[in-house]
N, C-alpha and C positions, 0 to 999 in steps of 0.2 A: 805251525809256523816254525821257521828255522833261521839260523844265522850262519853264514859261511864266509871265510876270508882266505886270501892267498897273499903271501909276501914273497917277492922274487929277490934275486941276488943283490940288486942295489940297495934293498931295504933291510936285509938281514945282517946280523952281527958277523956271521961266519961265511957269507956268500952262498948260502944254501937256499933252498926253497922251502917255505913252511906253510902248510895247509892246516886250517882248523874249521871244525863245524860243531855246532850244537844242533842236534836233531830234536825238534819240538813236536810232540805228538800228544794224543790223549794220555792223561795221567795214569790210567790203568793198562796202557798198551806196552807190555814188557818188550824190551828190545834185546835181540840176541846177537852176541858177538861170536863170529864163526870163521873158521878157516876151511876153505874148499881147495884141495890139491889140484894140480893140473891133471887133465884127463883127456884121453883120446876116444873118439867115437867112430862108429861105423857109418857108412853112407846111409842116407834116409833117416838118420836119427832125429828125434824131436826134443826140444826143451820145453818143459811145461812151466810157463811163466805164471803170473798171478791169475790171469783170466783166460789167456789164450796160449796155444802151442805154436812154436815157430821152429823152422829147420835149425838143427844144430850144426855147428862148424866141426871140422875134423879134430881140432885140438883146442882146449880152453886153457887159459892161464890159471895158476894158483892165485887165489884171492883171499884177503881178509876183509870181511864186511860186517857192518852193523845193520840189522834189519828188524823191523817190527815182526814179531813172532809169527803172524798169520799170513804174511805175504812172501812171495818168492823174491821179489826185488829188494834192493838195499837202499838205505838212506845215505850211506857214505861207505867208502872203502878204498882199498889200494890193491894193486896186483903185483906179482913177483917181478914184473918188468919196471916197477916204479911209477906206474900210472895211478893217479889218485883222482877221484871224482866225488863231488858232493852236489846234491840237488836241492832246490827250493820250490815250494808251491808258489805259483803266480796266478793272479786272477785277471782274466782278460775279457774283452767284448765278444770273443768267439765262443760259441756254444760248445761246452765240453761233451765229447762223445762218451756215452755211458757204458757201451758194450763192445765186445770184440776188438779191444785195443790193448796196447801196452800201457802200463802205468809209468810214470816218470822214474820210479824206483826200478822197474824192469829194465828200462833203457839204460840206467846207470849200471846195473849189474851186467847186462849184456856187453856194454862198453868195456868194463873191466875184464871180463872173461875173454874178450877177443882182441884187444888193442895192445900194441907194443910201444905206443907213444901217445902223448896228449893229442897231437894233431890227428893221428889215426883214430883215436877214441871219439874225437869231435865228429869226424866224418861218419863213423859207424852209427852214432846216435842220429845224425841227420838222415842217413839212409834208412834206418829203422823207422824213424818218424814218418818218412814219406811212404814207406811200405805198409805200416801197420796202424799209424795214428797213435794218439795218446789220450789218456783220460782214465775212465773207470772209477768205481767207488774207491776212495783212498782213505776213508775213515774206518776204524774198527767198529765202534758203536754208532758213530754218526754216519749213517749211510747217505747223507746229503752232501758229504764232503767230496767235491769234484774240483780238479784244478789242472792247469797246464804247468809247465816246469821251466826253470832256469838251472844252469849248471856251471860250476867251476871245474875245469878239467886241467890237470897239470902233470908234468913229469919233472925230472931233475934239471931240465933245461929251460922249459917255457910253460906258459899257462894261457888258457883261453876262457872267455865267458861265452856261453851259448844260451840264448834266451828264446823262448818260443811262445807262440799264441796259436793254438790249433795246429794246422799244418805249416804255418809260417814260422820262420826262424831268422835270427840275426846273430853274428859272432863278432867278437872283438879280442884281439891279442892283448894280454896284460903287459903293461910297461914296468911298473914298480910294485904296486899292490892294488887290491880290489876287495870289495865286500858286497855281498848280496843278501837281501832280507825280505823275501816274499813280494817283491815288486820288480817290474821291468825297469832296467836302468840304462840300456843302450839307446841313444837317440839317433843323431845323424852321423856320429863318429864311428860307424861300424866298419869292419873289414870285409865281411861277406854278408849277403842277405838273400833270402828266398827270392827268386826272380819275379814273383807276382805279388810280393807283400805290399809294395807301395801302391800299385795300381788297384789292388783289392781295397785297401784302406781309403783311397781317394774315391772310389765308386760308392763306398759306404758313407761318404761325407765325414770321415773321421780325421781328415787332414785339412788344416787351414794354413796356407803358406807353405813353408819348407817342411819336408817330410821328417818326422821324428818318430822312430819305431815305438818307443815307450809311451809317448803321449797318444799316439794313434790307437794302440791296441789295449792299453790298460783299462780295467774296470775301476771306476772311481770309488764306488762304495766299499767293495771288499778290500781293495788296496789300502784305502784310508783306515778302515777298522782293523786291519792287520798291524797297524803302526809300523809298517816296514820302513818308511822314510826316517822315522825317529831312530830306529835301531841301526839302519845302515849308516846314518850320519854319525852315530856314536862309534860304530866300528871304524869308520874312516878316520875319525878324530884320534882314536887309540893308535891306529897304524901310523898316522902322521906324527904323533907325539913320540913314537918309538922308532921313527925312520932311521935306518942304518944300524939300529940296535935291536931289532926284532929277533927274538930267540925262543927256544922252547918254553922257558919260564914266563916270558911276557905273553906267549900264546896261551898258556894256561890261565894267566890273569885275565886275558881278553875274554875267554870263554866263561869266566866266573863273574864277569862285570855286571853290576846292578846300577851303576851310575849314581850311587848314593851310599853314604856311610850308615844311614839308618833305615835301609830298605826293609820293608815288611811285606811278604807275599800276600797278606790278607787284605791289603789296602788299595791296590791299583785297579782301575777299571779296565784298561787296555794292557796288552802284553808289550810293554815298552822296553823291556830289558833283554840284554843278550843272554844272560843266564835266566831262562824263562821258567815261570811258575804258574801252573793252572790256578784259577781262582773263582771262576763262575761258569755256568753252562752256556753262556751266550758269547761273550767277547774273549774269554780266556779258557776255553774248554780244551782246544787242541794246542795248548801253549805250555806244556810241561816239557822241559828238557829231559828226555828219557835216555839219551846217550850222547857222549861227547868223544870226539876224535881229533887228534893232532898228528900230522904226518911230517916228519923231518926228512926231507929229500936231499941227500948229499950225494957225492960221487959214488959212495958205497951203497949197500942195500939200505932201504929206508928203515927208520925207526918209527914205530907207530905207538903213540901214547894214547891210552884209552881209559875211560872210566868204567865202562860196562855196567853203568848204573844211571839212574836219574840224578838230577840236581848236582852239577859239578861243584857248586859252592860248598856242599857238605859231602864231598867225595874225594877220591884220590886218583890221580892219573898214573897209569902203570904201563910199562913198555912191553911190546911184543915185537918179534922179528920173524922173518921167513926162514926159520931154521929149527931143527930138532922138533919138539912137540908143538911149536908155534904158540898155541893158546893153552894156558893151564886149565885144569878141570874146573868148570863152572857149575857143576852139579847137574841136576836133571833138566831136561828140555823145558823151555818156557811154554806157558799156555795162558788161557784166559783167566785163571784164578791163582790166588796166592799159593806158593809152594815153598815151604820152609827149607827144602833141599835144593833150591835154586839160588845162585849167587845174586842175581838181579833182585829177586824178591826179598832176600835177606836184607839187602841194603834198603829196599823200599820200606820194609817194616820200621827200620831206624828212621828213615826220612819222615814217615807219617807221624811217628811219635814226636819228632822235632817240630813239625808243623803246628802242634798244639800250643807252642810258645816259641816261635821260630828263633828270635834273637837270643833269648836266654838259654834255650836248650842247645842251640848251635854252638854257642861259646863254651859249653861244657865239654865238647869233644873235638873242636876244630883244630886245636893244637896237636892232638894225636895224629890226625890225618896229615897236617902240614909237616910235622917232624918226620913221619914215615916217608912221605913223598919227597922231602928234601934229601933224605938219605939215599933214595933210589936215583933221584936226579943227579946228585953229586957223583954217584958211582958210575952212571952212564956217561954223563957229559964231561966230567973232569978227569976221570981215570980211564975213560973209553972202554969200560967193561960192557960186554953184551952177552946174550945167550939165554936159553930157556930157564936156567936155574935162577937168573935174576927176575924173570917174569914170574916164576913160581913164588919166589920170595915176596915180591910186591903184592901179589894176589892173596897170599897167605896172611901177610901183615894186615891187609884190608879186612879180611874175614875176622882176624883176631880183634881188631878195633871195634868192629860191630858187636862181637860177642861180649867184649869187656864193657862197652858203653850202653848197650840196649837196656840191661836191667836197671842201671843207674838213672838213665834219662827218663824212662817210662814212669819212674816214681817221683821225679822232681815236681815240686809244687809249681803250678801254673801262675806266673806273675802277671802276664799280659795276655789275657784270653782274646783270641780273634773274634771279629764280629760274627753275629749269628748267621749271616748269609754264607760267609766263607766256611764256618764250622759245619753247617748243614750240607753244603756242597761236598765236603770231604767225608762226612758221615755216610752220604749216599754212595760215594765212590768206594769207600771201604767195605760197605755192606755188599756191593755188587761182586767184589772179588774175594770176599770172605777172608779179608786180612784181619788178624786178631788184635784189633786196637781196642 
């Protein structure tokens, strides 16, 4: 499950466009932050996507992406032209194709590699959807995880919502702000639609009265248990409350939101919060925020604020730019098991220790992250400093906080022990990836 939002010029403090996404995946599914430079290809070249090969274009854009370590496609990203895309799983009445198709994450990455504008990216994804279809196994451990996709696509001038159900699609241009959360949202107020979408839905008996894309194609059961409407309503409320004042700091708060001052990840049945926490193997298994991204689209080159970790509520947003080294050294490549030499897993070890007594242990280090993050935010936003050295400083400070706090937190007395079902769930997860808890 995921949550993605976009705020356009009328809604932001500085007249920019601000994109944000929490990528929610299986808790043990490490997510890789990567830069891929622009590249030229010879004719007849192929690109190997997650499950199928497709013809490559002559030249691809440089891209910064965050992707689950095992798949080719990406959960979210931005290219050197300033095009940003985030996708969401959506559950529809159309049977999902399981083989010989592109995943939604493949569509996203291909759009970033090939597009020079949001409008262009939207059309590229629609064309690829028509040619190759969408679906495939989208879970790492859970091989029954199949879904269709919705997308927020933006550049420094405009943004679009693209929602799909099998081969069918609908689009809407964003006016002020928008949020999507694992459910179809576009009804009859669309701008463009697949030419056969309405006739297909009517033949199936899915339309009573006026045509409404989301009502016609949404699967009730999966959409309900994803708690998407609760999360989307919460996101819209946050955006409304900050209207004309949305900025990078409010975007960070948005992605950390639990809609509660006494939130405890051990207690909820459904994944109702924007900052998502896995909690059981049925309703909250693919509900851990494993990566978070904010893209600040101004007239200049975009600034990308990234956690490169799970759990934004106990992490730190750090800036990167399309210049110099782009992304600081994050250690060894990610895989299916804990790796002490990987930045993502280093933070995850700290995260798993905090989960033993979430509120008490979180409070023992959260000020360190907030103070370090504020220092970097002030440097970038107030003094307009940019560059690879700032990115390196931010990532090094994050690593330092982990190293300083992990020994202390792991020995703290547990004051409020989680319930046995939650504890056993994480004991199993920890054992699977050999994380030394």
